C-alpha positions as a printed Julia matrix, in Angstrom:
331×3 Matrix{Float64}:
 108.26  30.82  24.25
 110.78  33.09  26.88
 108.48  35.62  28.5
 110.12  39.33  29.3
 109.58  40.34  32.56
 110.67  43.7   34.12
 111.44  43.92  37.85
 111.2   47.19  39.64
 111.55  46.45  42.83
 115.08  46.2   44.91
 113.49  43.91  47.65
 112.98  40.95  45.45
 116.24  38.93  44.85
 115.67  38.01  41.03
 117.2   34.82  40.53
 114.64  33.41  43.21
 111.73  35.54  41.34
 112.83  33.69  37.93
 113.11  30.29  40.15
 109.8   30.61  41.04
 108.32  31.51  37.83
 109.91  28.36  36.27
 108.23  26.04  39.21
 104.99  27.84  38.18
 105.31  26.52  34.72
 106.59  29.87  33.32
 109.78  30.44  31.36
 110.84  33.68  31.92
 113.63  36.35  31.65
 113.81  38.6   34.34
 115.15  41.85  33.77
 116.32  44.14  36.7
 115.71  47.8   35.97
 115.96  50.86  38.04
 113.47  53.07  35.74
 110.27  52.41  34.15
 111.22  50.59  30.84
 109.61  51.46  27.46
 108.91  49.68  23.72
 107.52  46.08  22.74
 108.01  42.67  24.28
 107.64  43.42  27.85
 104.78  41.05  28.78
 104.77  41.85  32.83
 106.02  44.85  34.84
 106.79  44.16  38.65
 106.65  47.36  40.74
 107.44  48.09  44.32
 105.96  50.65  46.09
 109.42  52.72  46.98
 110.28  52.42  42.87
 108.38  54.95  41.28
 104.66  55.74  40.98
 103.04  54.99  37.6
 101.31  57.29  35.14
  98.93  56.29  31.98
 101.77  57.29  30.27
 103.98  54.71  31.14
 101.54  51.86  30.45
 101.3   53.74  26.88
 104.88  53.21  26.44
 104.62  49.14  26.86
 102.4   47.96  23.84
 102.89  44.39  24.75
 101.86  44.53  28.71
  99.6   41.68  30.11
 100.21  41.92  33.55
 100.72  44.49  35.89
 101.78  43.49  39.2
 102.32  45.45  42.67
 105.04  43.36  44.55
 103.27  44.76  47.74
  99.93  44.77  49.44
  99.41  48.27  48.47
  98.79  49.23  45.05
  98.1   53.08  45.24
 101.04  53.69  42.96
  99.39  51.83  39.98
  97.16  53.29  37.65
  94.36  50.9   37.81
  91.97  52.8   35.3
  94.64  53.07  32.57
  95.31  49.44  33.06
  91.68  48.37  33.06
  90.92  50.35  30.16
  94.0   48.4   27.99
  92.51  45.23  29.6
  95.61  44.69  31.7
  95.32  42.54  34.55
  96.63  43.73  37.89
  97.55  41.55  40.81
  99.24  42.74  44.17
 100.76  40.62  46.73
  98.94  40.1   50.11
  99.65  38.43  53.41
 103.29  37.92  52.84
 104.41  40.37  55.91
 101.25  40.56  57.98
 102.88  39.29  61.0
 106.25  41.34  60.4
 103.87  44.56  60.35
 102.05  43.67  63.31
 105.04  43.05  65.28
 106.4   46.11  64.19
 103.33  48.29  65.18
 103.22  46.81  68.88
 106.72  47.31  68.89
 105.86  50.95  67.91
 103.35  51.65  70.32
 105.16  49.74  73.24
 108.34  52.03  72.5
 105.94  55.06  72.64
 104.12  54.12  75.98
 107.3   53.07  77.76
 109.42  56.1   76.51
 112.23  53.73  75.28
 113.86  55.9   72.7
 113.38  59.16  74.5
 114.89  57.63  77.7
 117.94  56.52  75.48
 118.38  59.42  73.95
 118.54  61.63  77.62
 120.83  58.92  79.11
 123.37  59.58  76.22
 123.27  63.66  76.39
 123.72  63.12  80.3
 120.38  63.29  81.81
 119.37  60.57  83.95
 115.81  61.41  84.61
 112.82  59.16  84.7
 110.38  61.78  85.22
 111.45  63.79  81.93
 109.72  61.22  79.83
 107.63  59.04  82.08
 107.03  55.64  80.77
 103.2   54.64  81.2
 101.57  50.99  82.14
 100.64  49.01  78.94
  97.96  47.01  80.52
  94.86  49.21  80.59
  95.88  51.44  77.62
  93.27  52.13  74.69
  94.85  51.22  71.3
  92.69  52.52  68.39
  93.07  50.88  64.93
  91.73  52.65  61.99
  91.74  50.0   59.53
  90.72  45.95  60.69
  91.96  44.11  57.71
  94.8   41.3   58.26
  96.73  43.3   59.85
  94.75  45.19  62.17
  93.35  41.81  63.4
  96.91  40.71  64.09
  97.7   43.9   65.87
  94.52  43.53  68.02
  95.5   40.03  68.54
  98.85  40.68  70.46
  97.37  43.88  72.01
  94.89  41.88  73.61
  97.36  39.54  75.31
  99.15  42.43  77.03
  95.53  43.56  78.21
  95.33  46.63  75.82
  91.91  47.75  75.34
  91.11  47.9   71.48
  88.91  50.27  69.73
  88.56  49.55  65.79
  86.99  51.81  63.41
  86.49  50.75  59.16
  84.35  50.01  56.71
  82.05  46.9   57.19
  82.76  46.41  60.96
  79.1   47.31  61.88
  77.97  43.81  60.88
  80.7   42.34  62.94
  80.34  43.96  66.12
  79.37  41.46  68.57
  81.83  38.92  66.57
  84.62  41.44  67.54
  83.34  42.16  71.27
  83.82  38.8   71.92
  87.44  39.13  70.75
  87.74  41.98  73.08
  87.49  44.45  70.66
  84.96  47.4   70.38
  83.71  48.91  67.46
  83.41  52.76  66.82
  82.89  55.51  64.75
  85.91  57.86  63.83
  85.3   60.74  65.92
  85.31  58.47  68.98
  88.37  56.59  67.97
  90.06  59.99  68.13
  88.82  61.04  71.28
  89.43  57.7   72.99
  92.53  56.17  72.03
  95.73  56.85  74.15
  97.49  55.51  71.04
  96.01  55.71  67.35
  97.29  53.43  64.7
  96.94  53.53  61.0
  96.12  50.42  58.72
  94.44  51.77  55.95
  95.36  51.67  52.2
  95.68  55.19  50.52
  92.55  56.23  48.76
  90.98  59.6   48.12
  88.79  58.86  51.34
  92.11  58.04  53.69
  94.31  60.77  51.99
  95.4   63.6   54.72
  93.06  61.53  57.34
  95.03  62.71  59.73
  95.24  66.55  59.51
  95.22  69.5   62.06
  91.23  68.8   62.74
  91.75  65.23  63.56
  94.87  65.9   65.44
  92.95  68.45  67.63
  90.22  66.22  68.29
  92.57  63.08  69.61
  93.24  63.19  73.42
  95.78  65.77  74.9
  98.96  63.52  75.29
  98.23  60.74  73.16
 100.34  59.23  70.47
 100.19  58.28  66.7
 101.66  54.95  64.77
 101.75  54.99  60.46
 102.84  51.88  59.09
 100.68  52.16  56.14
 101.26  54.91  53.87
 102.79  58.44  54.22
  99.96  60.37  52.45
  97.5   59.3   55.11
  99.26  62.22  57.56
  99.46  65.86  57.08
 103.03  65.85  58.48
 103.06  69.85  58.87
 100.07  69.29  61.11
 101.91  66.45  62.72
 104.88  68.79  63.41
 102.82  71.28  65.14
 100.75  68.92  66.96
 104.38  67.24  67.95
 105.77  70.72  69.09
 102.91  72.32  71.26
 102.82  68.86  73.34
  99.08  68.04  72.02
 100.5   64.55  70.34
 103.0   63.08  73.52
 104.81  61.33  70.46
 104.71  59.51  67.21
 106.57  56.74  65.25
 106.33  56.38  61.58
 107.98  53.75  59.21
 106.6   55.6   55.86
 107.63  59.13  54.67
 106.67  61.68  52.09
 110.06  61.21  50.7
 112.2   58.26  51.26
 114.55  58.6   52.24
 114.42  61.98  53.68
 116.77  64.81  52.56
 119.12  65.88  55.46
 117.59  68.78  55.59
 113.88  67.67  55.65
 111.97  69.38  58.38
 110.48  65.57  59.85
 113.86  65.01  61.02
 113.61  67.71  63.6
 110.23  66.8   64.46
 110.21  66.39  68.61
 109.2   62.88  69.94
 109.35  61.36  66.68
 110.49  58.04  66.17
 111.15  57.13  62.44
 112.2   53.71  60.88
 113.28  53.58  57.43
 110.25  52.01  56.16
 111.34  48.28  57.41
 108.01  47.08  59.12
 107.47  44.44  56.34
 110.83  43.13  56.8
 112.41  40.22  58.39
 115.01  37.66  57.07
 113.43  35.45  54.61
 110.52  37.86  53.84
 111.95  38.54  50.65
 111.69  35.25  49.37
 108.41  34.53  50.42
 107.37  37.88  48.47
 109.2   36.32  45.24
 107.42  33.16  45.48
 103.78  35.34  46.14
 104.43  37.58  43.34
 105.55  34.6   41.0
 102.27  32.76  41.6
 100.44  35.81  40.89
 102.18  36.61  37.83
 102.46  33.21  36.38
  98.47  32.75  36.86
  97.77  35.88  35.17
  99.84  34.94  32.26
  98.81  31.81  32.06
  94.89  33.08  32.38
  94.45  30.68  35.25
  92.39  32.05  38.39
  94.67  33.88  40.91
  96.13  32.02  43.95
  94.12  32.71  46.98
  97.09  35.01  48.51
  97.52  37.31  45.53
  93.96  38.16  44.25
  93.36  40.16  40.71
  92.6   43.41  41.22
  91.92  44.58  37.56
  88.44  44.95  38.25
  88.63  47.06  41.23
  87.68  50.69  41.08
  89.69  51.3   44.38
  91.7   49.84  47.34
  89.82  47.78  49.49
  89.37  48.79  53.13
  90.75  45.29  54.11
  93.84  45.87  52.26
  96.35  47.31  54.51
 100.42  47.17  54.67
 103.31  49.24  55.5
 104.87  47.97  51.79
C-alpha cells in the first residue's frame, strides 16, 4: 500500500525524502504543499517551523492522520494536546544541525564583540574610525547561555577554546555543577546570568515559561553595554523592549536569527533598531543539511507508520506535555 504523505517544508527536497522513506521500507507518495491539506487519505503531515502554526482544527480536517512530524528540532508550532487526544504519533528531528547552530551562535558572539558589522557599515559611509564602535577582546569575555542542551553544550565547547568564560542556566543543571565546572562551565541562576553576562545567548525552546523571558525587566537587569544573541525562537524576546534597550544604549548590540514575522515587512520597525544584526533564519543551514534533515525525518516517519521504536536521533514526543529543556534549536 502506498502511503500518502504531505510535506509542508520548502527546505527538504521531496525526491530525497521519498528515496529515504523507501530505503526505510515505506512505499510513500510525497506531496509537496504550501497550505495545510484537508480530507481523507493523508496518513502523515510533515511541517517545518516556517510553514504554518497548526491548530486543532487542522488535525480535525485530516481524519486518517496517523503521524504529525515537526521537520525541525523545535515543535512549538504543533498542537500536541490535540494530537495526543487523537492518538496521533508526533515526532521531531533532533541533532541534524547542532554544529551549524553552534557555529552561527559563536560567529554572532564574535561579530558583536569585534564590531565587524558596525565597523564595515561605518567604512562604507566614509567613516574610518575605530573608536566609534570599539572592538572588544574576546578572551575573558563572559558568555551566558540560557539553556544547556545539545546546542548550548556545543557553543560552550567552542567558547572555552577561545578562553571565553561560560555561565550556564537551565533546568536540571543543579545536579551537574561539578561535572560542568570540570569542563569550564559555571552553573548559575537566572538573575546572576543576566547580571554577569557580557553576551547573553538564548538556547531554550518556546514554552509558556520561556515566552517573553527577555522583557524590559530582564533587559534592565543585564549589564550596561552587554549584548544579546537569539538563534532559538523569536517569541522568547519582547522586541519592543529590545528596541528600547538598543536605542537607549542599555544594550550595546544584538544579533538575532529569528523574527516575529519572517520575512519582515519593509516597514517593520525591527529593521530600524540600531546596532542589531539580523540573519534570515539561517543558523541551521549549511550545504548538505537539507539531505541530512530528509534522512532523519524519513527515519522518524517510517518508524511511526510502521509502529516500531523511534530512532535515537528522532524521539517520539506524543506523550510529552511540553517541550523539554534540552531541546533547543534555531529551526
